[in-house]
C-alpha positions in Angstrom: 8.9 -14.2 -4.9 5.2 -14.9 -5.6 2.7 -15.5 -2.9 3.1 -19.2 -2.2 1.2 -22.1 -0.6 2.6 -21.3 2.8 0.2 -18.3 2.9 -0.9 -18.0 6.5 -2.7 -14.7 6.9 -3.4 -13.2 10.4 -6.7 -14.2 11.8 -7.4 -11.2 14.1 -10.7 -9.3 13.5 -10.4 -6.5 10.9 -10.3 -3.1 12.5 -13.1 -0.9 11.1 -12.1 2.8 11.1 -15.3 4.2 9.5 -18.6 2.9 8.2 -21.6 4.6 6.6 -24.0 4.0 3.8 -21.5 4.8 1.0 -18.0 3.9 2.3 -16.2 1.4 4.6 -12.7 2.3 5.8 -10.6 -0.4 7.5 -7.1 -1.0 8.8 -5.7 -3.8 6.7 -3.2 -6.1 8.6 0.1 -7.1 7.0 0.2 -10.6 5.5 -3.4 -10.6 4.2 -4.1 -10.3 0.5 -6.5 -7.5 -0.6 -8.1 -9.7 -3.2 -8.0 -13.5 -3.8 -4.9 -15.0 -5.4 -4.9 -17.9 -7.9 -5.9 -21.1 -6.2 -8.1 -22.2 -3.3 -5.3 -21.7 -0.8 -5.2 -18.0 -1.7 -9.0 -17.4 -1.4 -8.8 -15.9 2.1 -8.4 -12.1 1.6 -9.6 -8.8 3.0 -12.5 -8.2 0.5 -13.8 -11.8 1.2 -13.7 -11.2 4.9 -15.4 -7.9 4.6 -18.1 -9.2 2.3 -18.9 -11.9 4.8 -20.1 -9.0 7.1 -21.0 -6.4 4.5 -22.1 -8.3 1.3 -22.4 -5.0 -0.6 -18.7 -4.0 -0.1 -16.9 -3.3 -3.4 -13.2 -3.0 -4.2 -11.8 0.5 -5.0 -8.0 0.1 -4.6 -5.5 -2.4 -3.3 -2.6 -2.7 -0.9 0.2 -5.3 -1.3 -0.1 -8.4 0.9 2.8 -7.4 3.1 1.6 -3.7 3.4 -0.7 -2.7 6.3 -2.9 0.3 6.8 -5.8 2.4 5.7 -8.0 1.1 2.8 -11.4 2.4 1.6 -14.1 0.2 0.1 -17.3 1.3 -1.5 -20.8 0.3 -0.2 -22.6 1.2 -3.4 -21.9 1.2 -7.2 -22.1 5.0 -7.1 -19.5 5.2 -4.4 -17.2 2.8 -6.2 -17.4 5.0 -9.4 -16.9 8.2 -7.4 -13.9 6.9 -5.4 -12.4 5.2 -8.4 -12.4 8.5 -10.3 -10.8 10.2 -7.3 -7.9 7.7 -7.3 -7.6 7.8 -11.1 -7.4 11.6 -11.1 -5.0 11.6 -8.1 -7.4 13.6 -5.9 -6.9 11.1 -3.1 -3.9 12.1 -0.9 -2.0 9.1 0.4 0.6 9.1 3.2 2.7 6.0 4.1 5.2 5.3 6.8 8.2 3.1 6.1 11.5 2.1 7.7 14.4 2.1 5.2 17.6 0.2 5.4 20.5 2.7 5.9 20.6 6.4 6.4 18.8 8.3 3.7 20.0 11.8 2.7 18.8 14.5 2.1 15.9 14.9 4.5 13.3 15.5 1.8 13.2 14.7 -1.9 11.3 13.3 -4.8 11.8 10.1 -6.9 10.6 10.5 -10.5 11.3 7.2 -12.2 8.9 5.4 -14.6 7.9 1.8 -13.7 6.9 -1.3 -15.6 6.5 -5.0 -14.7 9.6 -7.1 -14.9 8.0 -9.9 -16.9 10.6 -12.7 -16.4 10.6 -12.0 -12.6 7.0 -10.9 -12.0 5.4 -9.8 -9.8 8.6 -7.6 -9.5 8.5 -4.2 -11.1 11.4 -2.3 -12.5 12.5 1.2 -13.7 12.3 1.6 -17.4 12.8 5.0 -19.1 11.6 3.6 -22.5 8.4 1.9 -21.7 7.7 2.5 -18.0 4.6 4.5 -16.8 5.3 7.8 -15.0 5.7 7.3 -11.2 6.4 10.0 -8.7 7.1 9.7 -4.9 7.9 12.5 -2.4 9.7 11.6 0.8 10.3 13.2 4.2 12.7 11.8 6.8 11.1 11.5 10.2 14.1 10.1 12.2 17.2 8.0 11.9 18.6 5.5 14.3 20.2 2.1 14.5 21.2 2.3 10.9 17.6 2.8 9.8 15.6 5.8 8.4 11.9 6.3 9.2 10.2 8.2 6.4 6.8 9.5 5.4 6.1 8.7 1.7 3.7 10.6 -0.4 3.0 8.8 -3.7 1.7 11.2 -6.4 0.9 8.2 -8.7 -0.3 4.7 -7.9 1.9 2.2 -9.7 2.3 -1.3 -8.5 5.1 -1.6 -6.0 5.9 2.1 -6.6 7.2 2.9 -3.1 9.1 -0.3 -2.8 11.0 0.1 -6.1 11.5 3.9 -5.6 13.1 3.4 -2.2 15.3 0.6 -3.6 16.4 2.9 -6.4 17.7 5.3 -3.8 19.8 2.5 -2.3 17.6 2.2 0.8 15.1 -0.7 0.4 12.2 -0.9 2.8 13.1 -3.1 5.8 11.7 -6.6 5.5 10.7 -6.3 1.8 10.7 -9.9 0.5 11.1 -8.8 -3.1 13.4 -5.9 -3.2 15.5 -6.0 0.0 18.6 -8.3 0.2 20.7 -9.7 3.0 20.1 -8.2 6.5 17.7 -5.6 5.1 15.2 -8.5 4.6 15.6 -9.7 8.1 12.4 -8.4 9.8 9.2 -9.8 11.2 7.3 -8.1 8.4 7.7 -5.5 5.6 7.9 -2.1 7.3 5.5 -0.2 5.0 2.1 1.1 6.3 -0.6 3.2 4.7 -1.0 5.8 7.5 -3.5 8.2 6.0 -6.0 8.6 3.2 -7.7 11.9 2.4 -10.6 11.8 0.0 -14.0 13.4 -0.7 -17.1 11.5 0.5 -19.1 10.2 -2.5 -22.3 11.6 -1.1 -22.0 15.4 -0.7 -18.3 15.7 -1.5 -17.1 16.7 2.0 -13.3 16.2 2.6 -12.6 13.3 5.0 -9.3 12.0 6.5 -8.7 8.5 7.9 -5.6 7.5 9.8 -4.1 4.4 11.4 -0.8 4.6 13.2 2.1 2.4 12.1 2.2 -0.8 14.1 6.0 -1.1 13.9 
C-alpha cells in the first residue's frame, strides 16, 4: 500500500529533544513522512517543517511514515558527513519499541534474514537468500498480555522496513502495520513501532550522546 492522496499528517508542533550548532534531534510523530513523496499532496514532511524553522537542517536518516520516534538531523555539512558515516558503519545504536500480534517466544533472539525490495509490490520488502542484503535484528520481550507482545528491537543493520519484515517472518507482525499485518492484526489506530532511543557520537568533539522519547502507545 503506497502513500496515497488521503495523506493527512498530524499538525501538532514537532517536539524538539535537542538542538545545538551541529545537530537537531526531534521526536517524529506517526503519520508524517520524513521526506517529501511524489506529488504536491505529499510535500508536507518532517524535513520541510524543520527547514521552515531551521533552514540549515540536513537529512541524515529516515523513519517510515507510520513509525514515530527519535530522529537526528545535521545542522552543518560536516555534521551530516560525520553522522552519515556513523550510520553507515553501524556505530549508531538504535532501540525501538513495538507491539507484536500474538505471543512471541523465546524471550530473546535474533533474526538474520537478507532483505530486498519486492518490485511488483513495492514499497514492500521481502526476504531473499539469493539477492537480499544482509539484515540483522535482535529482540527482547518486555511483556505479554491481551494476545500481544511488547518487545524492544535492536536493529544491527538499517534496511528498509527491516523490523517490520523481520517480525512478520517470526509470525508476529507489528500491530497496525498497513503493509505486513493482515486481518485483526492490522486493526489499530496506528502502527505500533517507535524509535525509542538513539546513541551516537557528537560530530564536534566525539562525545557519546543518548536521546530518548517514550513510546506513545
